[in-house]
C-alpha positions in Angstrom: 0.8 8.3 16.9 1.0 8.7 13.2 3.8 11.0 12.0 2.0 11.8 8.6 -1.5 13.1 8.1 -3.9 11.2 6.0 -3.7 13.8 3.3 0.2 13.5 3.3 -0.2 9.7 2.9 -2.7 9.7 0.0 -0.6 12.4 -1.8 2.5 10.3 -1.5 0.6 7.3 -2.8 -0.6 9.4 -5.7 2.8 10.9 -6.4 4.9 7.8 -6.3 2.2 5.4 -7.7 3.4 2.4 -5.8 3.0 1.0 -2.3 5.3 -2.1 -1.6 3.8 -4.8 0.6 5.9 -7.0 2.9 5.9 -9.3 5.8 8.5 -11.3 7.4 9.0 -12.3 11.1 12.7 -11.5 11.0 13.2 -7.9 12.2 16.7 -7.5 10.9 15.8 -8.8 7.5 12.8 -6.4 7.6 15.0 -3.5 8.2 17.2 -4.4 5.1 14.1 -4.7 3.0 12.9 -1.3 4.2 16.3 0.3 3.5 16.5 -1.2 0.0 13.0 0.0 -0.9 13.7 3.4 0.5 17.1 3.7 -1.4 15.2 2.6 -4.5 12.9 5.6 -4.2 9.8 4.1 -2.4 8.3 6.3 0.3 5.6 4.0 1.6 5.5 0.5 3.0 2.6 -1.6 3.9 3.5 -4.2 6.6 1.1 -7.0 6.0 0.4 -8.1 9.6 -0.3 -11.8 9.2 2.0 -13.7 11.6 2.1 -14.3 15.3 3.6 -11.4 17.2 3.5 -9.3 14.0 2.8 -6.2 16.1 6.3 -6.6 17.7 7.9 -6.7 14.3 6.0 -3.7 13.1 6.9 -1.7 16.2 10.6 -2.3 15.7 10.4 -1.6 11.9 8.5 1.7 12.5 11.0 2.9 15.1 13.8 2.1 12.7 12.0 3.9 9.8 11.5 7.0 12.0 15.1 7.1 13.0 16.9 6.1 9.8 14.6 6.7 6.9 13.3 10.3 6.9 10.1 10.5 4.9 9.4 6.9 4.9 5.6 6.2 5.6 4.9 3.0 7.3 1.4 1.5 7.4 -0.1 -1.8 8.1 -2.3 -4.2 6.1 -4.3 -7.3 6.6 -6.2 -5.7 9.4 -9.5 -7.4 10.1 -11.0 -5.7 13.2 -11.0 -2.3 15.0 -9.0 -3.6 18.0 -6.1 -4.5 15.7 -6.3 -1.2 13.9 -6.2 0.7 17.2 -3.2 -1.4 18.4 -1.2 -0.6 15.3 -2.1 3.1 15.3 -0.8 3.2 18.9 2.5 2.0 17.4 2.5 4.7 14.9 0.9 3.2 11.8 0.3 6.0 9.3 -2.3 4.1 7.3 -4.5 1.0 7.7 -5.3 -1.3 4.9 -8.1 -4.0 5.2 -9.0 -7.0 3.0 -12.6 -6.2 3.3 -14.9 -3.2 4.1 -15.3 -2.8 7.9 -17.2 0.0 9.3 -15.7 -0.5 12.8 -12.3 0.1 11.4 -13.4 3.2 9.5 -14.7 4.7 12.8 -11.5 4.2 14.8 -9.3 5.4 11.9 -11.4 8.4 11.3 -11.4 9.3 15.0 -7.6 9.6 14.8 -7.5 11.0 11.3 -5.5 8.1 10.0 -6.0 7.0 6.4 -7.8 3.7 5.9 -8.1 1.8 2.7 -10.7 -1.0 2.6 -10.7 -3.9 0.2 -13.8 -3.5 -2.0 -15.1 -5.6 -5.0 -18.2 -3.9 -6.1 -19.6 -0.4 -6.9 -21.9 -0.7 -3.8 -19.0 -1.4 -1.5 -17.0 1.4 -3.1 -19.8 3.9 -2.6 -20.3 2.8 1.1 -16.6 3.1 1.7 -16.6 6.7 0.3 -19.7 7.6 2.3 -17.6 6.6 5.3 -14.9 9.0 4.3 -12.5 6.6 2.4 -10.0 8.5 0.3 -8.5 5.5 -1.5 -10.2 2.2 -2.3 -8.3 -1.0 -2.3 -9.3 -3.2 -5.2 -8.7 -6.7 -3.9 -7.8 -9.0 -5.3 -6.7 -7.0 -8.3 -6.0 -9.9 -10.6 -9.5 -11.1 -10.3 -11.1 -7.8 -11.5 -8.4 -6.4 -13.8 -8.0 -3.0 -15.4 -11.4 -3.3 -17.2 -13.2 -3.1 -13.8 -11.3 0.1 -12.8 -12.2 1.7 -16.1 -15.8 0.9 -15.7 -15.9 2.4 -12.2 -14.1 5.5 -13.3 -16.7 6.2 -16.0 -19.5 7.2 -13.7 -17.3 8.0 -10.8 -14.1 9.7 -12.0 -13.6 11.0 -8.4 -12.9 7.5 -7.1 -9.3 6.8 -6.2 -8.3 3.1 -6.6 -5.4 1.0 -5.6 -5.3 -2.5 -7.0 -3.5 -5.1 -4.9 -3.0 -8.8 -5.5 -1.4 -10.1 -8.7 0.0 -6.7 -9.7 3.4 -7.3 -11.5 6.3 -5.1 -12.4 5.9 -5.8 -16.1 5.5 -2.8 -18.3 2.4 -4.1 -20.0 0.7 -4.8 -16.7 1.6 -1.4 -15.2 0.4 0.5 -18.3 -2.9 -1.4 -18.4 -3.6 -0.3 -14.8 -2.6 3.2 -15.1 -4.3 3.6 -18.5 -7.5 2.5 -16.7 -7.1 5.2 -14.1 -5.6 3.8 -11.0 -4.1 6.2 -8.4 -1.4 3.8 -7.3 -0.6 0.1 -7.1 0.0 -2.2 -4.2 2.8 -4.6 -4.9 3.9 -7.6 -2.9 5.5 -10.8 -4.0 5.9 -9.6 -7.6 8.2 -6.8 -6.3 9.6 -8.3 -3.0 9.9 -11.8 -4.2 10.6 -15.0 -2.2 13.8 -15.5 -4.2 15.0 -12.0 -3.2 14.4 -12.7 0.5 16.0 -16.1 0.5 19.1 -14.9 -1.4 19.1 -11.6 0.6 19.7 -9.7 -2.6 19.0 -6.3 -1.3 20.9 -4.5 -4.1 18.8 -6.4 -6.5 15.6 -5.3 -4.7 16.7 -1.6 -4.6 17.2 -1.7 -8.3 13.9 -3.4 -9.0 12.1 -0.8 -6.9 13.9 2.1 -8.7 13.3 0.6 -12.2 9.6 0.1 -11.4 9.1 3.6 -10.1 10.9 5.0 -13.2 8.7 2.9 -15.5 5.5 4.1 -13.6 6.7 7.7 -14.1 7.3 7.2 -17.8 3.9 5.6 -18.3 2.2 8.5 -16.5 4.0 11.1 -18.6 3.0 9.4 -21.8 -0.6 9.1 -20.6 -0.9 12.9 -20.1 
């Protein structure tokens, strides 16, 4: 069962401005990545469930998070059907992210009042998702659409909350472009938790990178006000 309400989740996404994305089959490595992100100030983690037996890894990481990392909100991504969404919610997933808009996933998540964020690539899809009760749209792949797409959507629909994912980097110019366009938060995967960091097990470096990125996001937002 989810430990955080969907309102708690979306507010944390809005407040921090960043959702780290991560997958690795090694549970112990995953715990170290989680701890580094947490110590760097992140309070959300999207576990991208793409490998065989990924549900077993998620279950252990969520148990670890609940015991050792108070306030850390674990969710799951790359979910493609309602059965998978239900499985991960049984293991305590606090939010569910999908690569595309799926009404069957919306129904099972809404039934348990768990935040779901569908991948959308058009105004029509965004409107449909919001009609189904979506609080936060995942713009995917973000690098394909860019900040200009977000700005165009926010013109007629300023109420729409958007989280670009895919190709979002930690560079100041990239972060500024997205937040200036009006995004609510950013989903950050390999540009934040890189293959080099995982191979070298540079968890101190990861902690610093997370802290620096969050600080930069906060500065950009203050200057935008």
